[in-house]
N, C-alpha and C positions, 0 to 999 in steps of 0.2 A: 430844354429843346422846344422850339416853336414850330408850328405848322400853320401856313396860311391857306384858307380855302373859302369857297363860296357855297351858298345854299341856293339852289335853283328851283326848289319846290319841296314841300313836306306836308305830311298829314300824320296825326297821332290821336290816339284815344286811350282812355283808361277806365277800368270799372272795378270797384271793390268786389272781391270774391273771385270766382273762376271764369267770369266772362260769358257764362252760359245764357244770360238774359240780355235784353236789348237796350237797357237804360245806361248806355255808355256816356261818359263825359268826353266830349270832343275837345281835346286840349288846344287844338288850333290847326290851321291849314293855310298854306300860301305857296305860290300865287295861283290858285285854281282858275281865276278869271282870265289868265293870260295864256292858258294852255291851248295849243292848236290841236284840233281833232286828229290830224294825221300823225301826231306825235304820241298818241295814247293807244291803248289796245283794249280789246274786249276778251275776257277769259272765256273760252268755249264752254258752253253749258255742260258738255260731257265731263270736262275736267273740273269745272267749278262745283258741280253737285257732289263730287267725291271728296272735296276738302272739308276738314273740320272747321268749326266756326271761327277760331282765331286765325289759322292760315288763310281762310277765305277772306276775312276782313282785311288782313295786311296785303294780300294779293290784289284785292279791289283797290286799295289805296295806292299801291305801286303802279297799277295799270293806268291810273288817272294822272300820273306825273309825266312831265316831259323827260325824254331821255330813256324811257323804259326799253326802247328798241335798241339802244346803243350802249348803255352804261354797263359796267361790270357790277354784278350783284355781290354784296356781302350780307349773308343771312345770319342773324344772331338769335339763338334761342337756347336757354339753359336746359330746358326739358324737351323741346320739340313737341311733337304730337304725342304726349305721354299717355293719354287715354287709349289711343289706338295701339300703341306699343304694349300697354298693359293688357289690352284685350287679346292680343296675339299671344302673349306669354301665358295667360290663363288658359287659352285654348290649347296650347302645347302641353301645359301641365295636366289638362284633362284628356289628353290624347285625341283632341279634335283636329279636323283639317284646318289648314291656314289659308285664308283668303289671299290669292295673289294680289288683288287690288289693295287690301289692307297692308300687305307686306311692302309693296312698292311705295305706298304713301306714308310708311312709318320711318323711312330712312331720313337722316337729318338734312340731306340736301334736296328733299322733296320739293320745297317751295321754290327754290332756284330752278329746278327742272320744269315745274309746271309753268312758271312765269316766263322762262326763256322759250319754251315751246310756243306759248301764246304770242309772244313778242317777236318770234323768229330771231332771237338774239343769240349769237354764237360765241360770245365772249367767254373767257374762263372765269367761272363763278366760284365763290367760296361759301361754305356753311360751317359755322363754328359754335362750340359750346366751351365755356371756360368757368364753369361754376358761378359763384357770386360775382365774378369779374367779367361775365360774358359781354356786357355792353362796352366796357372800357377797352377790352381787347378787340372787340369788333371795330371800334373807332380807330384803334391803332392800325388794324389791317387796312381800313379804308384810307386813312391819311397817308400811310406809307406807299400804298399803290399810286396815289396822286403825286406824292413828292418824288418818287422814283420814276415818274412818267410811264409807268406800266399801264396806266389807265387815264383817259381824258376826263372821265366822270365815273363816279361810284354811287350806286344806289344802296344805301344802308337800310336794311330791313330788320325789324325786331318784333318778335311776338313771344309772349310767355304767360303762363298762368300758374297759380300755386298748385303744389301737389295735393292730391285728394287726401281726405282725413287720415286714413291709416298710414300714409307716407309723409304727412306734414312734418313729423319730428325729424325727418332726414334732411329737411331743407333749412339751411342757416345762412343768412337770416331769413325767417319766414316773413313774406311781404304782404300777403293777403289781398293781392290785386292782380288783375289781368291787364296786359298792356299790348298795344300794337303801335308800330311806328314805321313810316317810310320816309326817307330823306334823300334827296339827290344832291350829292356833293361834287364839286368840280374844282379844278385848279384855278387860281386867279389868272385872268386872261393876260397874255403877253402884251406888253406895250401900252397898257392902260395908264393914262396920266391920272385919272381919278378912280377912286375905289367905287365899286358897286355898293349899293345899300346893304347887300347881303354878304359883304366881305368880313371874315372873322379870323381870329387867331386862336389856336388850341395850344396850350402850354402843358407839356408833360410833367406830371407831378409824381412824387413817390407815393406808394400805397400806404395803407394803414394796418398792415399785418401785425397783429399783436397789440394794437392800440386798445386800451380799455374802453369799453362801451361802443366799439365799432359795430354798426348795424346796417350800413347802406348796402343793399343788394343790387342786382342788375336792373330791376325795374325802377328803383329809386334813382340810380345813376342815369338811366335814360330819361326819367321824368325831369331831372335837373337840367339836362340838355334841352329838352323841349321847352321848359319854362324860360330858358335863356333865349331861345328862338322867338318866343312870344314877346319878350322884352329885352332886346340885346343891349340896352343901355346899362343894364345891371349884370355884372359878371357873375357867373355861377361856377360851381365845382361839382364834378362827378368823381368821387373817391372810391376806388376799389381796395381790395386787400393788398394787391401787388403793385398796381399803378393807378394813377388818377389823371384827370384833365381839369384845367381851368379854361373856361370859355370867356372870350372878351371880344367886343366889337373892334375891328381893325381900324385904328386911327392913323396908321402909317401911310402917307400919301406918296412915298417914293416907289419907284418901280421895283418889283421883286427881282432878286438876283437869282440867276439860274446857273447851275454848274455846267 
C-alpha cells in the first residue's frame, strides 16, 4: 500500500543521552526562510516555562512551522514526560500532595493541548504511544488522516528520551538518545501537473516481529525518516516490530487519483 504526501516544513534534533544538556545535533530544517510571520505562533511564557525541556523544544519547533494554526496534530512519544510522571508517583508513594500543574502536564496529550491553546487551533488532535513502534504508528495515523481527507494537513510531532538508569532495563531496544521532530505533512494538491520538490511516497511494509537481531526502536525509526528528508534521492526504511515504511521521492508525474 502506497501513500502520497508532501512535506511543507520540518525541524528535528537528536542528542546522545537524555537530552538534558544543550549540545544537540540539529538534523535539519526546511523551509524556515519561507515561513510567513502570521503563520507561526509564540508559546505564551506562562505555558512555556512549565514545560519540560523536550516538550519545550518540540513545541518551539512546531510553533515556527507554517500550518501550526490549522493542522491536525499527531503527537508521538513512547514515554511522554516520564520524569514528571515519576515525580508524581513517588510523591503519592510518600503520601505527599500532588501538584495540579504537574498532574495536568503529565498527561500524554499535554503537548497537543499546550500547542493548540497557543495557536488557537480547534482541530481534533491525537496523542499516541505504541511502544517501540511509536513513530511508525504515528506516521500511519498521519497518513491515513490525509488519505481519508479527514485532514488537509497534519503536524507530526515526536519527542522521546531514554528511561533513567533504574528503569533502562525495561526499555527494549534501549536507544540511548533523545530526539525531537516536527514535520508538517499535507496531501498532494489537486490538479497539479507537476510534482512539488517535497512530494514523496510512503510504502507500507511488514514489521520485523520475531526477526533475529531486530533492534530498531522509535527514535531510530524517526531518525531514518529525517535522514531521508535531508537527502530524498536515497530511499530509506523505518522498520518497526509490527509495521514499517519505505520512504522514496515521488517520481510519478501523473495526477493523483481520488476516490
